[in-house]
C-alpha atoms as one frame of an Amber mdcrd trajectory, in Angstrom:
protein
   0.000   0.000   0.000   2.859   2.377   0.850   4.580   1.492  -2.423   1.388
   2.209  -4.391   0.999   5.544  -2.609   4.641   6.346  -3.378   4.183   5.631
  -7.099   0.875   7.468  -7.233   2.453  10.472  -5.597   5.348  10.564  -8.024
   2.995  10.079 -10.987   0.830  12.960  -9.813   3.881  15.239  -9.520   5.233
  14.275 -12.950   4.297  16.568 -15.778   6.163  14.861 -18.606   3.903  12.281
 -20.230   6.732   9.902 -21.111   7.987   9.929 -17.546   4.445   9.435 -16.244
   3.964   6.515 -18.659   7.170   4.858 -17.416   6.068   5.216 -13.785   2.617
   3.753 -14.583   4.215   0.785 -16.348   6.435   0.174 -13.310   3.323   0.306
 -11.105   1.586  -2.165 -13.462   4.556  -4.531 -13.121   4.427  -4.301  -9.336
   0.726  -5.089  -9.156   0.731  -7.770 -11.822   4.029  -9.560 -11.204   5.250
  -8.773  -7.679   2.177  -8.643  -5.509  -0.390 -10.353  -7.861  -3.068  -7.733
  -7.454  -4.988  -8.004 -10.756  -7.641  -5.387  -9.925  -5.068  -2.672  -9.170
  -3.054  -3.839 -12.175  -6.127  -3.382 -14.372  -6.649   0.153 -12.999  -3.008
   0.950 -13.683  -3.138  -0.356 -17.241  -6.298   1.644 -17.859  -4.377   4.748
 -16.688  -1.669   3.865 -19.228  -4.251   3.716 -21.992  -5.529   7.147 -21.035
  -2.084   8.445 -21.878  -1.472   6.126 -24.859  -4.687   4.450 -26.028  -2.782
   2.287 -28.506  -0.149   1.029 -26.105   0.151  -2.560 -27.355   1.735  -4.138
 -24.299  -0.828  -2.643 -21.940  -3.721  -3.780 -24.157  -2.313  -7.304 -24.208
  -1.902  -7.298 -20.462  -5.441  -6.051 -19.970  -6.636  -8.807 -22.310  -4.961
 -11.359 -20.054  -6.136  -9.725 -16.821  -9.745  -9.380 -17.974  -9.705 -13.018
 -18.951  -8.193 -14.090 -15.614 -10.742 -12.054 -13.649 -13.623 -12.951 -15.997
 -14.452  -9.341 -16.782 -15.960 -10.352 -20.093 -17.795  -7.181 -20.962 -14.685
  -5.074 -20.334 -12.669  -7.531 -22.443 -15.180  -7.232 -25.286 -14.935  -3.467
 -25.212 -11.124  -3.704 -25.171 -11.149  -5.972 -28.215 -13.506  -3.617 -30.058
 -10.854  -0.937 -29.611  -8.311  -3.146 -31.410 -10.399  -3.609 -34.564  -9.621
  -0.340 -36.317  -5.861  -0.905 -36.145  -5.996  -4.558 -37.186  -5.680  -6.025
 -40.646  -8.837  -7.371 -42.329  -7.920 -10.833 -41.208  -7.100  -9.662 -37.701
 -10.255  -7.584 -37.436 -12.338 -10.576 -38.507 -10.684 -12.734 -35.867 -11.324
 -10.067 -33.218 -15.008  -9.859 -34.176 -15.360 -13.635 -33.941 -13.711 -13.540
 -30.508 -16.032 -10.751 -29.395 -19.003 -12.714 -30.654 -17.832 -15.760 -28.727
 -17.577 -13.700 -25.535 -21.137 -12.450 -25.903 -22.378 -15.892 -26.825 -20.643
 -18.111 -24.293 -19.664 -15.782 -21.414 -22.164 -12.963 -21.399 -25.074 -14.952
 -22.830 -26.074 -12.006 -24.962 -26.983 -13.526 -28.328 -28.021 -10.224 -29.878
 -24.532  -8.762 -29.417 -23.021 -12.071 -30.432 -24.988 -12.075 -33.690 -23.929
  -8.483 -34.360 -20.269  -9.425 -33.987 -20.489 -12.600 -36.102 -22.417 -10.736
 -38.790 -19.710  -8.040 -38.875 -17.051 -10.751 -39.168 -18.801 -12.349 -42.131
 -19.255  -8.920 -43.666 -15.466  -8.632 -43.724 -14.815 -12.250 -44.641 -17.835
 -14.168 -46.022 -15.862 -17.423 -46.062 -14.806 -17.282 -42.438 -15.485 -20.742
 -41.091 -15.486 -19.794 -37.407 -18.069 -17.035 -37.759 -20.308 -19.247 -39.881
 -19.963 -22.135 -37.457 -20.843 -19.866 -34.543 -23.983 -18.587 -36.234 -25.028
 -22.150 -37.035 -24.576 -22.933 -33.366 -26.845 -20.042 -32.443 -29.350 -21.218
 -35.033 -29.754 -24.511 -33.196 -29.515 -22.969 -29.725 -33.112 -23.721 -28.583
 -32.355 -27.436 -28.649 -29.135 -26.808 -26.697 -30.953 -24.819 -24.064 -33.084
 -27.795 -23.212 -29.908 -29.410 -21.926 -28.232 -26.363 -20.394 -30.545 -23.456
 -19.547 -28.980 -20.026 -19.380 -29.987 -16.814 -17.612 -30.190 -14.920 -20.853
 -31.064 -16.376 -24.216 -31.602 -15.534 -27.819 -35.052 -14.239 -28.515 -37.080
 -15.157 -31.505 -35.729 -12.185 -33.432 -32.120 -13.286 -32.894 -32.671 -16.706
 -34.456 -34.525 -15.062 -37.288 -31.596 -12.706 -37.834 -29.149 -15.597 -37.812
 -31.185 -17.464 -40.429 -31.321 -14.347 -42.597 -27.565 -13.826 -42.290 -26.722
 -17.397 -43.186 -29.160 -17.682 -46.110 -27.102 -15.746 -48.698 -23.909 -17.420
 -47.457 -25.399 -20.862 -47.966 -26.607 -19.808 -51.395 -23.181 -18.489 -52.310
 -21.544 -21.774 -51.362 -24.304 -24.015 -52.778 -24.813 -25.407 -49.298 -28.367
 -26.492 -49.943 -28.757 -28.485 -46.750 -27.718 -25.464 -44.698 -29.987 -23.234
 -46.769 -32.919 -25.538 -46.079 -32.197 -25.394 -42.349 -32.050 -21.620 -42.348
 -35.341 -21.379 -44.225 -36.958 -23.748 -41.732 -35.970 -21.377 -38.919 -37.380
 -18.408 -40.819 -40.685 -20.249 -41.018 -41.030 -19.922 -37.245 -41.456 -16.183
 -37.537 -43.830 -15.950 -40.496 -47.502 -15.696 -39.628 -48.879 -14.689 -43.024
 -50.135 -17.888 -44.733 -49.134 -16.967 -48.282 -45.564 -16.164 -47.276 -45.454
 -19.313 -45.150 -46.555 -21.449 -48.087 -44.090 -19.776 -50.455 -41.222 -20.562
 -48.086 -42.367 -24.159 -47.648 -42.431 -24.549 -51.430 -38.898 -23.251 -51.627
 -37.764 -25.667 -48.923 -39.440 -28.581 -50.692 -37.848 -27.680 -54.014 -34.419
 -27.565 -52.394 -34.922 -31.083 -51.051 -36.126 -32.476 -54.371 -34.090 -30.577
 -56.961 -30.836 -30.103 -55.055 -30.682 -32.736 -52.345 -32.786 -35.557 -53.719
 -34.512 -35.897 -50.355 -38.115 -36.798 -51.127 -39.031 -37.503 -47.533 -38.029
 -34.015 -46.378 -39.761 -32.478 -49.393 -42.913 -34.358 -48.553 -42.743 -33.015
 -45.006 -42.744 -29.469 -46.360 -45.609 -30.127 -48.740 -47.606 -31.778 -45.949
 -47.412 -28.556 -43.994 -48.148 -26.331 -46.988 -51.246 -28.019 -48.445 -53.582
 -27.344 -45.465 -52.560 -23.675 -45.624 -53.273 -23.371 -49.366 -56.001 -25.922
 -50.181 -56.845 -24.252 -53.477 -53.325 -24.598 -54.892 -53.743 -27.540 -57.286
 -50.079 -27.454 -58.326 -49.016 -27.720 -54.691 -51.317 -30.698 -54.148 -49.898
 -32.368 -57.246 -46.357 -31.914 -55.954 -47.400 -33.479 -52.662 -48.816 -36.420
 -54.616 -45.539 -36.803 -56.521 -43.516 -36.719 -53.304 -45.835 -39.218 -51.601
 -45.514 -41.638 -54.518 -41.735 -41.334 -54.436 -41.656 -41.970 -50.682 -44.049
 -44.907 -50.974 -41.891 -46.494 -53.679 -38.897 -46.085 -51.359 -40.587 -48.060
 -48.609 -42.446 -45.421 -46.603 -45.592 -47.326 -45.666 -47.190 -44.199 -44.186
 -46.727 -41.946 -47.216 -50.275 -42.315 -48.505 -51.932 -41.916 -45.109 -49.828
 -38.804 -44.427 -50.833 -37.272 -47.739 -54.458 -38.197 -47.071 -54.345 -36.492
 -43.690 -52.999 -33.289 -45.251 -55.804 -33.319 -47.820 -58.372 -33.949 -45.095
 -56.996 -30.987 -43.144 -57.345 -28.910 -46.302 -61.004 -29.942 -46.485 -61.531
 -28.951 -42.861 -60.729 -25.358 -43.821 -63.846 -25.321 -46.056 -62.025 -24.176
 -49.206 -65.090 -23.716 -51.409 -67.233 -26.129 -53.404 -64.994 -26.388 -56.468
 -61.780 -26.959 -54.534 -63.536 -29.306 -52.117 -64.703 -31.433 -55.050 -61.174
 -31.578 -56.448 -59.707 -32.652 -53.116 -62.386 -35.284 -52.564 -61.615 -36.730
 -56.001 -57.900 -36.733 -55.189 -58.555 -38.632 -51.964 -60.686 -41.156 -53.812
 -57.980 -41.698 -56.423 -55.270 -41.849 -53.758 -56.850 -44.708 -51.824 -58.233
 -46.541 -54.837 -55.608 -46.278 -57.575 -52.408 -45.532 -55.685 -52.727 -47.169
 -52.275 -55.100 -49.914 -53.390 -56.968 -49.732 -50.086 -60.571 -50.577 -50.967
 -61.940 -50.042 -47.462 -60.598 -46.481 -47.297 -61.327 -45.801 -50.952 -65.041
 -46.642 -50.844 -66.344 -43.674 -48.769 -64.186 -41.214 -50.714 -65.294 -42.693
 -54.055 -68.872 -42.263 -52.907 -68.227 -38.624 -51.984 -66.361 -38.089 -55.249
 -69.272 -39.514 -57.212 -71.709 -37.130 -55.524 -69.314 -34.199 -55.902 -68.965
 -34.762 -59.667 -72.614 -34.248 -60.587 -71.637 -31.599 -63.129 -69.278 -33.996
 -64.926 -71.086 -37.204 -65.996 -67.956 -38.735 -67.494 -66.084 -38.351 -64.224
 -69.080 -39.652 -62.302 -69.060 -42.717 -64.540 -65.418 -43.392 -63.687 -66.138
 -43.269 -59.956 -69.209 -45.471 -60.374 -67.051 -48.038 -62.174 -64.500 -47.934
 -59.377 -67.228 -48.494 -56.801 -68.532 -51.393 -58.888 -65.108 -53.026 -58.810
 -64.877 -52.653 -55.032 -68.392 -53.970 -54.413 -67.829 -56.863 -56.786 -64.691
 -57.868 -54.909 -66.342 -57.487 -51.507 -69.456 -59.420 -52.486 -71.761 -56.612
 -51.385 -74.544 -57.295 -53.870 -76.892 -54.452 -52.908 -74.151 -51.860 -53.307
 -73.033 -53.522 -56.539 -76.576 -53.218 -57.869 -76.611 -49.520 -56.965 -73.309
 -48.892 -58.759 -74.556 -50.719 -61.866 -77.768 -48.693 -61.773 -75.748 -45.480
 -61.618 -73.701 -46.491 -64.633 -76.829 -47.194 -66.664 -77.864 -43.582 -66.191
 -74.429 -42.253 -67.129 -73.435 -44.397 -70.103 -73.918 -42.741 -73.480 -73.666
 -45.964 -75.482 -76.857 -48.037 -75.836 -74.741 -51.157 -76.175 -72.962 -50.453
 -72.893 -76.269 -49.685 -71.184 -77.748 -52.953 -72.421 -74.785 -54.921 -71.083
 -75.099 -53.244 -67.682 -78.841 -53.880 -67.557 -78.311 -57.593 -68.216 -75.822
 -57.783 -65.346 -78.098 -55.781 -63.067 -81.169 -57.888 -63.793 -79.230 -61.103
 -63.213 -77.907 -59.783 -59.919 -81.352 -58.658 -58.808 -83.001 -61.953 -59.610
 -80.313 -64.484 -58.646 -78.466 -62.814 -55.766 -80.867 -60.294 -54.271 -84.148
 -62.102 -54.857 -85.593 -58.853 -56.147 -87.952 -60.133 -58.835 -89.787 -56.823
 -59.151 -86.469 -55.046 -59.635 -85.351 -57.595 -62.221 -88.630 -57.146 -64.106
 -88.166 -53.376 -64.129 -84.607 -53.749 -65.399 -85.594 -56.116 -68.216 -88.377
 -53.687 -69.111 -85.724 -50.978 -69.459 -83.847 -53.274 -71.821 -86.963 -53.518
 -73.964 -87.420 -49.746 -73.907 -83.834 -49.422 -75.047 -84.311 -52.007 -77.793
 -87.916 -53.085 -78.469 -86.624 -56.017 -80.498 -84.483 -57.492 -77.706 -85.739
 -61.082 -77.720 -83.567 -62.053 -74.759 -85.048 -59.290 -72.589 -88.572 -60.148
 -73.688 -87.905 -63.817 -72.986 -86.716 -62.962 -69.488 -89.833 -60.908 -68.868
 -91.953 -63.794 -70.167 -90.344 -66.152 -67.656 -90.579 -63.733 -64.726 -94.201
 -62.772 -65.438 -95.125 -66.433 -65.764 -93.510 -67.291 -62.430 -95.156 -64.271
 -60.828 -98.546 -65.043 -62.415 -98.779 -61.529 -63.752-101.023 -62.498 -66.624
-101.774 -59.125 -68.199 -98.077 -58.205 -68.335 -97.271 -61.670 -69.653 -99.877
 -61.272 -72.406 -98.356 -57.916 -73.368 -94.848 -59.405 -73.494 -96.049 -62.282
 -75.673 -97.548 -59.755 -78.046 -94.206 -57.907 -78.180 -92.399 -61.188 -78.781
 -94.794 -61.786 -81.653 -93.865 -58.396 -83.089 -90.127 -58.837 -82.563 -89.783
 -62.377 -83.921 -88.737 -62.993 -87.503 -89.897 -66.605 -87.721 -93.522 -67.094
 -88.758 -93.781 -70.207 -86.625 -92.553 -68.271 -83.586 -94.921 -65.429 -84.330
 -97.890 -67.823 -84.560 -96.861 -69.502 -81.307 -96.552 -66.226 -79.356 -99.821
 -64.903 -80.794-101.691 -68.107 -79.896-100.288 -68.098 -76.362-101.237 -64.446
 -75.886-104.790 -65.094 -77.075-105.136 -68.200 -74.901-103.916 -66.218 -71.904
-106.426 -63.474 -72.604-109.251 -65.957 -72.772-108.226 -68.315 -69.982-106.296
 -66.452 -67.246-107.509 -62.928 -67.878-111.060 -63.753 -68.960-111.307 -60.982
 -71.526-113.444 -62.579 -74.252-113.776 -59.398 -76.280-110.032 -59.020 -76.634
-109.608 -62.732 -77.130-111.995 -62.624 -80.117-109.946 -59.806 -81.591-106.705
 -61.702 -81.050-107.942 -64.975 -82.542-109.486 -63.135 -85.471-106.142 -61.431
 -86.101-104.369 -64.789 -85.944-106.721 -66.226 -88.557-106.161 -63.222 -90.775
-102.380 -63.404 -90.495-101.744 -67.121 -90.543-104.906 -68.602 -92.100-107.608
 -70.819 -90.643-106.569 -73.413 -88.067-108.282 -75.544 -85.463-106.250 -73.776
 -82.725-107.533 -70.416 -83.888-111.123 -71.379 -84.651-112.094 -73.642 -81.774
-111.685 -70.915 -79.109-113.823 -68.597 -81.239-116.478 -71.298 -81.539-116.445
 -71.642 -77.736-116.749 -67.892 -77.199-119.514 -67.400 -79.740-121.432 -70.357
 -78.321-121.199 -69.048 -74.752-122.316 -65.563 -75.760-125.078 -66.735 -78.151
-123.441 -64.952 -81.024-125.067 -67.276 -83.576-124.116 -65.647 -86.886-120.438
 -65.399 -85.814-120.625 -68.980 -84.579-121.967 -70.161 -87.918-119.210 -68.318
 -89.725-116.559 -69.842 -87.464-117.981 -73.315 -87.988-117.993 -72.806 -91.734
-114.306 -71.894 -91.606-113.583 -74.876 -89.406-115.450 -77.189 -91.837-113.318
 -75.921 -94.676-110.112 -77.112 -93.061-111.331 -80.483 -91.804-109.777 -83.386
 -93.659-112.446 -86.109 -93.361-116.005 -86.220 -94.632-117.276 -87.394 -91.258
-115.741 -84.376 -89.504-117.048 -81.976 -92.113-120.502 -83.591 -91.949-120.635
 -83.215 -88.147-119.797 -79.533 -88.400-122.365 -78.930 -91.160-125.028 -80.728
 -89.135-124.218 -78.327 -86.240-124.551 -75.370 -88.602-127.918 -76.694 -89.787
-129.111 -77.013 -86.199-128.144 -73.358 -85.535-129.984 -72.243 -88.657-133.057
 -74.234 -87.649-133.216 -73.493 -83.921-131.420 -70.150 -83.400-131.565 -68.221
 -86.642-135.046 -69.289 -87.899-133.666 -70.213 -91.293-135.575 -73.453 -91.990
-134.944 -73.532 -95.723-131.229 -72.986 -95.293-131.224 -75.619 -92.570-132.847
 -78.150 -94.951-130.258 -77.286 -97.558-127.449 -77.724 -95.037-128.747 -81.088
 -93.840-128.959 -82.177 -97.467-125.272 -81.333 -97.913-124.481 -83.405 -94.850
-126.236 -86.438 -96.329-124.407 -85.930 -99.621-121.165 -86.281 -97.732-122.296
 -89.039 -95.422-125.622 -90.580 -96.571-126.002 -92.531 -93.378-125.463 -89.503
 -91.100-127.980 -90.125 -88.311-128.109 -86.563 -86.991-129.014 -85.037 -90.346
-131.667 -87.672 -90.970-133.349 -87.057 -87.616-133.205 -83.304 -88.123-134.905
 -83.594 -91.496-137.640 -85.908 -90.079-138.282 -83.362 -87.378-138.675 -80.594
 -89.943-141.144 -82.750 -91.961-143.261 -83.518 -88.926-143.382 -79.842 -87.998
-144.921 -79.086 -91.371
């Protein structure tokens, strides 16, 4: 203490600056080397610098003393004072050292970033400064292991990312660039800017790094934010397919979840329809997951009402799924939908055949099968197979009127005269027997006789009808036609005798009756009926 007071007294009395500097340096030596008093040594060296701010030895000693006494802020300020006199390389090194002090000792990331940024401004290729900033960029993860009293705020990390971005670009360090952009994402709240940055990140991973998984991660985050961006959704699809082909079993479900999140934002009817169709195609065509595809295909079908061709595609996909699953009712519904959407009559007819078969054989829906076959006939009135199916179903169902109508249509559609006659006869017999419509039956049998000529099958029912309704003139006419086609004299004689009886007893035509009986006896002289009829007429006279 006495020695310090002695030196301080002499220094105060000394006017010459050189002499005062020498005394201060001696005092510094005493404190630093002889009595190891670093605090007083620091004060002495500071006094030296007041006389000679650039005194190299004193600055070096202060550097050492500040370090030994952990006076980091004072050391940083000291080093800042050395920058102006240093070479570019030396100044850069000083700035990196200052940055390290603020980062590791003072825990002041803002000042640290300032120093590192200044260093890179002088030397963009400086590895130490770049490495330090990268360390600060990942500092939140480090803090989880070693919390500090002061830490980099959000703005500091954002600044670091912005500083490193052009450096990474300059050196084609695409991995580093992607990392810096990811950090910048944390501080962007505007959706459009967020999506633009995610697109850039994804493109770096695909075009520069060949990392489809990382690109997909970016697209997965972007799509829910921009559901209406069809190009973005397509790029997500491309990335998902690439990841799936590389063995990522979750690629399709991850893409699906992103699309579902996009739907949750209610993007508008048009975009919603597009996304629903993409989900349907994803699960059906790409993932081959029928269970997940079915509900989306159903939604896609309903969402495509304005596009029949697209609806038809989804209906076909649903048909395939229902066919494989054995769900016959749903299969029938998908076939029915296709019938309404197909533009080709041939394709419609094929679908209707399948639908009718399914309805009848698998679903037991006879009424539905009948309706479907009827549609086939509407589509092609000459479809003999459809008419034949209706004939069978109406017969089994005992729907006689409908069966009669189908037989009439079969008559019209057939090209064989024998077939036509057969269908016409069956229709007339049905009208007379099952339906009980004698008026229509007469018309039908009369038409048959006109078209195909007289026959026992056509005339005998008419004879029965006319007899039951006491239509004597028509009955006589029918019997006359029947007589004309009989092959034996006995048969013809019996019919003529019946005609004579009608003329005698019903029509009051005695003379004609006598004439008719005479014709009978000419054919068969021994005909007992004619003889008795004539005797009766004679006795009446």
